[in-house]
Backbone and ligand atoms as CSV (ligand in chain L), in Angstrom:
chain,resi,resn,atom,element,x,y,z
A,1,MET,N,N,-21.612,-13.456,4.006
A,1,MET,CA,C,-21.477,-12.379,4.999
A,1,MET,C,C,-20.305,-11.474,4.645
A,2,TYR,N,N,-20.553,-10.195,4.581
A,2,TYR,CA,C,-19.478,-9.240,4.305
A,2,TYR,C,C,-18.674,-9.006,5.580
A,3,ASP,N,N,-17.368,-9.097,5.450
A,3,ASP,CA,C,-16.511,-8.957,6.630
A,3,ASP,C,C,-16.118,-7.483,6.826
A,4,TRP,N,N,-16.866,-6.798,7.674
A,4,TRP,CA,C,-16.625,-5.369,7.897
A,4,TRP,C,C,-15.285,-5.107,8.571
A,5,SER,N,N,-14.779,-6.104,9.297
A,5,SER,CA,C,-13.514,-5.879,9.997
A,5,SER,C,C,-12.344,-5.790,9.020
A,6,ALA,N,N,-12.580,-6.218,7.745
A,6,ALA,CA,C,-11.524,-6.120,6.731
A,6,ALA,C,C,-11.694,-4.870,5.871
A,7,ASP,N,N,-12.815,-4.156,6.067
A,7,ASP,CA,C,-13.084,-2.971,5.254
A,7,ASP,C,C,-12.359,-1.761,5.833
A,8,ILE,N,N,-11.400,-1.254,5.053
A,8,ILE,CA,C,-10.536,-0.191,5.575
A,8,ILE,C,C,-11.279,1.115,5.856
A,9,MET,N,N,-12.458,1.288,5.256
A,9,MET,CA,C,-13.207,2.524,5.487
A,9,MET,C,C,-14.264,2.359,6.593
A,10,SER,N,N,-14.361,1.176,7.139
A,10,SER,CA,C,-15.410,0.918,8.119
A,10,SER,C,C,-14.927,1.199,9.546
A,11,ASP,N,N,-15.877,1.569,10.410
A,11,ASP,CA,C,-15.552,1.796,11.823
A,11,ASP,C,C,-15.088,0.506,12.489
A,12,SER,N,N,-15.517,-0.606,11.903
A,12,SER,CA,C,-15.137,-1.893,12.502
A,12,SER,C,C,-13.807,-2.422,11.959
A,13,TRP,N,N,-13.142,-1.637,11.116
A,13,TRP,CA,C,-11.814,-2.028,10.604
A,13,TRP,C,C,-10.947,-2.480,11.770
A,14,ASN,N,N,-10.345,-3.624,11.597
A,14,ASN,CA,C,-9.586,-4.222,12.684
A,14,ASN,C,C,-8.120,-4.389,12.276
A,15,ALA,N,N,-7.301,-3.431,12.707
A,15,ALA,CA,C,-5.883,-3.439,12.328
A,15,ALA,C,C,-5.170,-4.664,12.891
A,16,ARG,N,N,-5.589,-5.083,14.082
A,16,ARG,CA,C,-4.947,-6.242,14.715
A,16,ARG,C,C,-5.192,-7.503,13.888
A,17,GLN,N,N,-6.409,-7.597,13.375
A,17,GLN,CA,C,-6.770,-8.749,12.540
A,17,GLN,C,C,-5.977,-8.734,11.232
A,18,ALA,N,N,-5.825,-7.549,10.651
A,18,ALA,CA,C,-5.036,-7.417,9.421
A,18,ALA,C,C,-3.595,-7.839,9.685
A,19,ARG,N,N,-3.074,-7.404,10.821
A,19,ARG,CA,C,-1.702,-7.759,11.187
A,19,ARG,C,C,-1.544,-9.274,11.338
A,20,ALA,N,N,-2.536,-9.901,11.951
A,20,ALA,CA,C,-2.502,-11.363,12.134
A,20,ALA,C,C,-2.533,-12.079,10.786
A,21,LYS,N,N,-3.328,-11.563,9.855
A,21,LYS,CA,C,-3.403,-12.171,8.527
A,21,LYS,C,C,-2.063,-12.023,7.795
A,22,LEU,N,N,-1.410,-10.892,7.972
A,22,LEU,CA,C,-0.098,-10.680,7.354
A,22,LEU,C,C,0.933,-11.644,7.950
A,23,LYS,N,N,0.842,-11.795,9.252
A,23,LYS,CA,C,1.776,-12.666,9.961
A,23,LYS,C,C,1.642,-14.118,9.505
A,24,ALA,N,N,0.416,-14.482,9.130
A,24,ALA,CA,C,0.148,-15.850,8.702
A,24,ALA,C,C,0.699,-16.144,7.300
A,25,SER,N,N,1.035,-15.093,6.551
A,25,SER,CA,C,1.591,-15.270,5.201
A,25,SER,C,C,2.894,-14.491,5.035
A,26,PRO,N,N,3.948,-14.917,5.760
A,26,PRO,CA,C,5.197,-14.138,5.751
A,26,PRO,C,C,5.882,-14.051,4.381
A,27,ASP,N,N,5.617,-15.026,3.512
A,27,ASP,CA,C,6.288,-15.030,2.199
A,27,ASP,C,C,5.535,-14.244,1.129
A,28,MET,N,N,4.379,-13.752,1.487
A,28,MET,CA,C,3.601,-12.957,0.540
A,28,MET,C,C,4.313,-11.617,0.314
A,29,LEU,N,N,4.314,-11.131,-0.928
A,29,LEU,CA,C,4.899,-9.833,-1.202
A,29,LEU,C,C,3.909,-8.749,-0.758
A,30,VAL,N,N,4.448,-7.642,-0.278
A,30,VAL,CA,C,3.574,-6.601,0.275
A,30,VAL,C,C,2.633,-6.027,-0.793
A,31,CYS,N,N,3.077,-6.004,-2.054
A,31,CYS,CA,C,2.199,-5.497,-3.129
A,31,CYS,C,C,0.979,-6.403,-3.309
A,32,ASP,N,N,1.152,-7.711,-3.111
A,32,ASP,CA,C,0.020,-8.647,-3.186
A,32,ASP,C,C,-0.842,-8.552,-1.935
A,33,ALA,N,N,-0.197,-8.398,-0.790
A,33,ALA,CA,C,-0.933,-8.315,0.483
A,33,ALA,C,C,-1.921,-7.145,0.455
A,34,LEU,N,N,-1.458,-6.000,-0.057
A,34,LEU,CA,C,-2.324,-4.823,-0.081
A,34,LEU,C,C,-3.495,-4.982,-1.048
A,35,MET,N,N,-3.318,-5.826,-2.068
A,35,MET,CA,C,-4.399,-6.055,-3.030
A,35,MET,C,C,-5.309,-7.210,-2.596
A,36,ASP,N,N,-4.980,-7.865,-1.491
A,36,ASP,CA,C,-5.763,-8.994,-1.004
A,36,ASP,C,C,-7.027,-8.476,-0.308
A,37,GLN,N,N,-8.175,-8.731,-0.938
A,37,GLN,CA,C,-9.433,-8.166,-0.437
A,37,GLN,C,C,-9.902,-8.820,0.871
A,38,GLN,N,N,-9.288,-9.966,1.222
A,38,GLN,CA,C,-9.607,-10.589,2.516
A,38,GLN,C,C,-8.916,-9.837,3.660
A,39,ILE,N,N,-7.856,-9.123,3.315
A,39,ILE,CA,C,-7.115,-8.386,4.339
A,39,ILE,C,C,-7.450,-6.899,4.278
A,40,PHE,N,N,-7.429,-6.356,3.053
A,40,PHE,CA,C,-7.686,-4.920,2.869
A,40,PHE,C,C,-8.824,-4.730,1.872
A,41,SER,N,N,-10.037,-4.928,2.348
A,41,SER,CA,C,-11.174,-4.789,1.470
A,41,SER,C,C,-11.376,-3.317,1.117
A,42,GLY,N,N,-11.459,-3.054,-0.181
A,42,GLY,CA,C,-11.672,-1.673,-0.624
A,42,GLY,C,C,-10.409,-0.991,-1.080
A,43,LEU,N,N,-9.276,-1.664,-0.903
A,43,LEU,CA,C,-8.014,-1.041,-1.297
A,43,LEU,C,C,-7.694,-1.329,-2.767
A,44,GLY,N,N,-7.403,-0.285,-3.535
A,44,GLY,CA,C,-7.091,-0.432,-4.957
A,44,GLY,C,C,-5.633,-0.158,-5.269
A,45,ASN,N,N,-5.312,-0.250,-6.541
A,45,ASN,CA,C,-3.915,-0.166,-6.973
A,45,ASN,C,C,-3.275,1.204,-6.729
A,46,ILE,N,N,-4.061,2.255,-6.865
A,46,ILE,CA,C,-3.519,3.606,-6.639
A,46,ILE,C,C,-3.095,3.748,-5.182
A,47,ILE,N,N,-3.996,3.332,-4.289
A,47,ILE,CA,C,-3.709,3.442,-2.854
A,47,ILE,C,C,-2.479,2.604,-2.516
A,48,LYS,N,N,-2.377,1.426,-3.120
A,48,LYS,CA,C,-1.203,0.568,-2.907
A,48,LYS,C,C,0.076,1.332,-3.222
A,49,ASN,N,N,0.142,1.904,-4.410
A,49,ASN,CA,C,1.360,2.608,-4.821
A,49,ASN,C,C,1.671,3.816,-3.938
A,50,GLU,N,N,0.646,4.573,-3.607
A,50,GLU,CA,C,0.858,5.783,-2.808
A,50,GLU,C,C,1.278,5.458,-1.369
A,51,VAL,N,N,0.634,4.449,-0.797
A,51,VAL,CA,C,0.943,4.096,0.585
A,51,VAL,C,C,2.355,3.501,0.697
A,52,LEU,N,N,2.751,2.686,-0.268
A,52,LEU,CA,C,4.104,2.118,-0.233
A,52,LEU,C,C,5.151,3.211,-0.416
A,53,PHE,N,N,4.808,4.205,-1.223
A,53,PHE,CA,C,5.741,5.323,-1.403
A,53,PHE,C,C,5.859,6.133,-0.115
A,54,ARG,N,N,4.725,6.453,0.488
A,54,ARG,CA,C,4.720,7.233,1.734
A,54,ARG,C,C,5.491,6.547,2.854
A,55,THR,N,N,5.309,5.232,2.943
A,55,THR,CA,C,5.945,4.499,4.042
A,55,THR,C,C,7.346,3.998,3.650
A,56,ARG,N,N,7.754,4.294,2.428
A,56,ARG,CA,C,9.095,3.943,1.936
A,56,ARG,C,C,9.360,2.442,1.973
A,57,ILE,N,N,8.380,1.705,1.479
A,57,ILE,CA,C,8.529,0.244,1.394
A,57,ILE,C,C,8.509,-0.167,-0.077
A,58,HIS,N,N,9.487,-0.945,-0.482
A,58,HIS,CA,C,9.569,-1.487,-1.845
A,58,HIS,C,C,8.416,-2.482,-2.042
A,59,PRO,N,N,7.682,-2.393,-3.169
A,59,PRO,CA,C,6.503,-3.257,-3.352
A,59,PRO,C,C,6.792,-4.763,-3.359
A,60,GLU,N,N,8.026,-5.143,-3.686
A,60,GLU,CA,C,8.341,-6.576,-3.720
A,60,GLU,C,C,8.919,-7.081,-2.400
A,61,SER,N,N,8.811,-6.296,-1.361
A,61,SER,CA,C,9.268,-6.732,-0.046
A,61,SER,C,C,8.416,-7.889,0.454
A,62,ARG,N,N,9.077,-8.810,1.160
A,62,ARG,CA,C,8.349,-9.907,1.800
A,62,ARG,C,C,7.714,-9.392,3.084
A,63,VAL,N,N,6.439,-9.704,3.256
A,63,VAL,CA,C,5.704,-9.228,4.426
A,63,VAL,C,C,6.421,-9.607,5.737
A,64,GLY,N,N,6.920,-10.853,5.796
A,64,GLY,CA,C,7.569,-11.344,7.005
A,64,GLY,C,C,8.907,-10.686,7.306
A,65,ALA,N,N,9.480,-9.987,6.315
A,65,ALA,CA,C,10.782,-9.346,6.517
A,65,ALA,C,C,10.644,-7.879,6.930
A,66,ILE,N,N,9.434,-7.362,6.843
A,66,ILE,CA,C,9.205,-5.955,7.200
A,66,ILE,C,C,9.115,-5.824,8.720
A,67,PRO,N,N,9.904,-4.923,9.309
A,67,PRO,CA,C,9.884,-4.786,10.779
A,67,PRO,C,C,8.482,-4.442,11.310
A,68,ALA,N,N,8.188,-4.913,12.513
A,68,ALA,CA,C,6.864,-4.723,13.126
A,68,ALA,C,C,6.454,-3.243,13.146
A,69,LYS,N,N,7.406,-2.382,13.449
A,69,LYS,CA,C,7.107,-0.945,13.520
A,69,LYS,C,C,6.681,-0.396,12.160
A,70,LYS,N,N,7.313,-0.936,11.118
A,70,LYS,CA,C,6.978,-0.525,9.751
A,70,LYS,C,C,5.579,-1.002,9.369
A,71,ILE,N,N,5.236,-2.209,9.819
A,71,ILE,CA,C,3.891,-2.752,9.556
A,71,ILE,C,C,2.838,-1.859,10.217
A,72,THR,N,N,3.118,-1.433,11.438
A,72,THR,CA,C,2.214,-0.531,12.151
A,72,THR,C,C,2.008,0.745,11.338
A,73,GLU,N,N,3.110,1.292,10.859
A,73,GLU,CA,C,3.062,2.513,10.052
A,73,GLU,C,C,2.249,2.272,8.765
A,74,LEU,N,N,2.468,1.127,8.159
A,74,LEU,CA,C,1.771,0.768,6.919
A,74,LEU,C,C,0.259,0.690,7.147
A,75,LEU,N,N,-0.143,0.015,8.222
A,75,LEU,CA,C,-1.567,-0.154,8.527
A,75,LEU,C,C,-2.218,1.201,8.797
A,76,ARG,N,N,-1.499,2.057,9.496
A,76,ARG,CA,C,-2.021,3.381,9.820
A,76,ARG,C,C,-2.176,4.198,8.530
A,77,GLU,N,N,-1.192,4.130,7.692
A,77,GLU,CA,C,-1.171,4.907,6.458
A,77,GLU,C,C,-2.248,4.450,5.465
A,78,VAL,N,N,-2.524,3.140,5.451
A,78,VAL,CA,C,-3.561,2.580,4.581
A,78,VAL,C,C,-4.914,3.237,4.881
A,79,VAL,N,N,-5.240,3.333,6.159
A,79,VAL,CA,C,-6.522,3.908,6.563
A,79,VAL,C,C,-6.524,5.417,6.285
A,80,LYS,N,N,-5.453,6.077,6.680
A,80,LYS,CA,C,-5.349,7.524,6.498
A,80,LYS,C,C,-5.468,7.885,5.019
A,81,TYR,N,N,-4.723,7.179,4.194
A,81,TYR,CA,C,-4.731,7.511,2.771
A,81,TYR,C,C,-6.081,7.217,2.130
A,82,SER,N,N,-6.753,6.166,2.584
A,82,SER,CA,C,-8.058,5.818,2.018
A,82,SER,C,C,-9.071,6.935,2.222
A,83,PHE,N,N,-9.022,7.561,3.385
A,83,PHE,CA,C,-9.935,8.671,3.644
A,83,PHE,C,C,-9.545,9.913,2.850
A,84,GLU,N,N,-8.268,10.161,2.733
A,84,GLU,CA,C,-7.800,11.278,1.910
A,84,GLU,C,C,-8.186,11.058,0.449
A,85,PHE,N,N,-8.016,9.826,0.011
A,85,PHE,CA,C,-8.354,9.422,-1.355
A,85,PHE,C,C,-9.819,9.762,-1.661
A,86,LEU,N,N,-10.697,9.387,-0.750
A,86,LEU,CA,C,-12.123,9.628,-0.921
A,86,LEU,C,C,-12.427,11.127,-0.965
A,87,HIS,N,N,-11.785,11.845,-0.074
A,87,HIS,CA,C,-11.954,13.295,-0.004
A,87,HIS,C,C,-11.528,13.955,-1.320
A,88,TRP,N,N,-10.344,13.578,-1.809
A,88,TRP,CA,C,-9.816,14.148,-3.058
A,88,TRP,C,C,-10.656,13.743,-4.249
A,89,LYS,N,N,-11.186,12.541,-4.196
A,89,LYS,CA,C,-12.018,12.049,-5.282
A,89,LYS,C,C,-13.284,12.904,-5.396
A,90,LYS,N,N,-13.882,13.206,-4.252
A,90,LYS,CA,C,-15.079,14.055,-4.225
A,90,LYS,C,C,-14.745,15.458,-4.708
A,91,GLU,N,N,-13.578,15.912,-4.388
A,91,GLU,CA,C,-13.108,17.253,-4.774
A,91,GLU,C,C,-12.649,17.312,-6.227
A,92,ASN,N,N,-12.492,16.117,-6.817
A,92,ASN,CA,C,-11.972,16.008,-8.179
A,92,ASN,C,C,-10.498,16.427,-8.295
A,93,THR,N,N,-9.751,16.219,-7.234
A,93,THR,CA,C,-8.334,16.626,-7.236
A,93,THR,C,C,-7.422,15.428,-6.992
A,94,LEU,N,N,-7.949,14.249,-7.249
A,94,LEU,CA,C,-7.220,13.036,-6.921
A,94,LEU,C,C,-5.846,12.959,-7.588
A,95,LYS,N,N,-5.822,13.113,-8.896
A,95,LYS,CA,C,-4.572,12.966,-9.654
A,95,LYS,C,C,-3.508,13.949,-9.208
A,96,LYS,N,N,-3.956,15.123,-8.850
A,96,LYS,CA,C,-3.039,16.182,-8.425
A,96,LYS,C,C,-2.228,15.753,-7.197
A,97,HIS,N,N,-2.831,14.874,-6.399
A,97,HIS,CA,C,-2.183,14.466,-5.157
A,97,HIS,C,C,-1.329,13.210,-5.292
A,98,TRP,N,N,-1.321,12.619,-6.471
A,98,TRP,CA,C,-0.491,11.429,-6.643
A,98,TRP,C,C,0.980,11.798,-6.587
A,99,GLN,N,N,1.731,11.049,-5.804
A,99,GLN,CA,C,3.172,11.270,-5.714
A,99,GLN,C,C,3.948,10.183,-6.447
A,100,ALA,N,N,3.341,9.011,-6.538
A,100,ALA,CA,C,4.035,7.874,-7.154
A,100,ALA,C,C,3.257,7.285,-8.331
A,101,HIS,N,N,1.959,7.050,-8.115
A,101,HIS,CA,C,1.152,6.383,-9.137
A,101,HIS,C,C,1.217,7.112,-10.481
A,102,THR,N,N,1.637,6.401,-11.521
A,102,THR,CA,C,1.821,6.876,-12.910
A,102,THR,C,C,2.921,7.937,-13.060
A,103,LYS,N,N,3.649,8.196,-11.993
A,103,LYS,CA,C,4.689,9.238,-12.055
A,103,LYS,C,C,5.994,8.691,-12.636
A,104,LYS,N,N,6.763,9.569,-13.218
A,104,LYS,CA,C,8.020,9.164,-13.850
A,104,LYS,C,C,9.231,9.424,-12.972
A,105,THR,N,N,9.113,10.396,-12.063
A,105,THR,CA,C,10.266,10.791,-11.254
A,105,THR,C,C,9.914,10.791,-9.772
A,106,CYS,N,N,10.846,10.306,-8.949
A,106,CYS,CA,C,10.625,10.318,-7.497
A,106,CYS,C,C,10.735,11.749,-6.985
A,107,PRO,N,N,9.669,12.256,-6.324
A,107,PRO,CA,C,9.716,13.638,-5.825
A,107,PRO,C,C,10.712,13.816,-4.669
A,108,ARG,N,N,11.120,12.715,-4.046
A,108,ARG,CA,C,12.098,12.824,-2.953
A,108,ARG,C,C,13.522,12.815,-3.482
A,109,CYS,N,N,13.804,11.934,-4.440
A,109,CYS,CA,C,15.191,11.720,-4.902
A,109,CYS,C,C,15.481,12.348,-6.262
A,110,HIS,N,N,14.426,12.734,-6.968
A,110,HIS,CA,C,14.587,13.312,-8.312
A,110,HIS,C,C,15.325,12.386,-9.265
A,111,ILE,N,N,15.041,11.109,-9.147
A,111,ILE,CA,C,15.564,10.119,-10.094
A,111,ILE,C,C,14.365,9.335,-10.647
A,112,PRO,N,N,14.543,8.640,-11.774
A,112,PRO,CA,C,13.388,7.942,-12.374
A,112,PRO,C,C,12.791,6.867,-11.465
A,113,PHE,N,N,11.466,6.791,-11.477
A,113,PHE,CA,C,10.760,5.712,-10.791
A,113,PHE,C,C,10.919,4.423,-11.594
A,114,PHE,N,N,10.804,3.294,-10.936
A,114,PHE,CA,C,10.674,2.020,-11.621
A,114,PHE,C,C,9.196,1.784,-11.866
A,115,LYS,N,N,8.899,1.240,-13.037
A,115,LYS,CA,C,7.526,0.853,-13.336
A,115,LYS,C,C,7.573,-0.631,-13.646
A,116,LYS,N,N,6.815,-1.412,-12.884
A,116,LYS,CA,C,6.893,-2.854,-13.046
A,116,LYS,C,C,5.578,-3.508,-12.619
A,117,HIS,N,N,5.225,-4.582,-13.318
A,117,HIS,CA,C,4.058,-5.363,-12.898
A,117,HIS,C,C,4.550,-6.348,-11.845
A,118,THR,N,N,4.213,-6.101,-10.609
A,118,THR,CA,C,4.806,-6.865,-9.508
A,118,THR,C,C,3.855,-7.894,-8.914
A,119,GLY,N,N,4.473,-8.915,-8.310
A,119,GLY,CA,C,3.732,-9.906,-7.528
A,119,GLY,C,C,2.850,-10.807,-8.355
A,120,LYS,N,N,2.036,-11.593,-7.631
A,120,LYS,CA,C,1.117,-12.525,-8.287
A,120,LYS,C,C,-0.033,-11.782,-8.944
A,121,THR,N,N,-0.355,-10.621,-8.384
A,121,THR,CA,C,-1.477,-9.853,-8.925
A,121,THR,C,C,-1.088,-9.143,-10.224
A,122,ARG,N,N,0.243,-8.998,-10.468
A,122,ARG,CA,C,0.760,-8.388,-11.705
A,122,ARG,C,C,0.202,-6.993,-11.960
A,123,ARG,N,N,-0.120,-6.288,-10.898
A,123,ARG,CA,C,-0.629,-4.930,-11.083
A,123,ARG,C,C,0.549,-3.972,-11.193
A,124,ARG,N,N,0.316,-2.842,-11.853
A,124,ARG,CA,C,1.394,-1.875,-12.052
A,124,ARG,C,C,1.867,-1.272,-10.733
A,125,SER,N,N,3.178,-1.295,-10.556
A,125,SER,CA,C,3.769,-0.642,-9.390
A,125,SER,C,C,4.716,0.451,-9.863
A,126,PHE,N,N,4.666,1.578,-9.183
A,126,PHE,CA,C,5.586,2.684,-9.441
A,126,PHE,C,C,6.359,2.904,-8.153
A,127,PHE,N,N,7.677,2.790,-8.222
A,127,PHE,CA,C,8.438,2.889,-6.980
A,127,PHE,C,C,9.866,3.365,-7.222
A,128,CYS,N,N,10.497,3.812,-6.136
A,128,CYS,CA,C,11.860,4.322,-6.191
A,128,CYS,C,C,12.756,3.367,-5.416
A,129,THR,N,N,13.785,2.867,-6.084
A,129,THR,CA,C,14.659,1.885,-5.427
A,129,THR,C,C,15.679,2.575,-4.515
A,130,ASN,N,N,15.686,3.887,-4.539
A,130,ASN,CA,C,16.619,4.618,-3.681
A,130,ASN,C,C,16.028,4.886,-2.296
A,131,CYS,N,N,14.761,5.289,-2.226
A,131,CYS,CA,C,14.189,5.642,-0.917
A,131,CYS,C,C,13.165,4.633,-0.415
A,132,GLN,N,N,12.793,3.644,-1.214
A,132,GLN,CA,C,11.859,2.613,-0.733
A,132,GLN,C,C,12.665,1.345,-0.440
A,133,VAL,N,N,12.641,0.941,0.805
A,133,VAL,CA,C,13.507,-0.142,1.273
A,133,VAL,C,C,12.978,-1.514,0.818
A,134,TYR,N,N,13.906,-2.289,0.305
A,134,TYR,CA,C,13.574,-3.650,-0.159
A,134,TYR,C,C,13.860,-4.631,0.974
A,135,TYR,N,N,12.801,-5.082,1.653
A,135,TYR,CA,C,12.935,-6.056,2.740
A,135,TYR,C,C,12.790,-7.455,2.163
A,136,THR,N,N,13.827,-8.283,2.282
A,136,THR,CA,C,13.751,-9.622,1.694
A,136,THR,C,C,13.956,-10.713,2.735
L,1,ZN,ZN,ZN,13.142,8.156,-4.065
C-alpha cells in the first residue's frame, strides 16, 4: 500500500504525521530525515539542499535539537518548495532558481559554501556555516 499521507505533493500529505515521525527519531540528522521516503516521499536531494538553505538549518543538525517553530517552518517550506520545483521543472528554469544546490557561494553572506557528503545517506550537501544554524 502506498502511503499517500507521506507524499509531499499529495492532498493527503499529513504534516502532523511527519512531525510525529521526526519526534520519534530525535538523533537522526535533518539531512537524512529529509531523504527518508517514509517521512517525505518524493523529496530529492535538490529539494533537501534548497529547503535547508531557505530555512537556515545546517544539514547535520539533530532533528531533536531543532526548535518546534523551526520544524513547522521546515515542513511548510518542504511542501511549498516541492510545488515550486515542479513548476520550474515544467518551465525548464529549475537550475536558474537554485540558491544552494551545486553553488559555490552563499548568496546571503557572499562567502564560500561548504560541500560535503552528509549523514548516513552520504548525499551531497551544499550549505553555509554562517547563516545556517547548527542545532546539536
Ligand atoms: Zn550564508
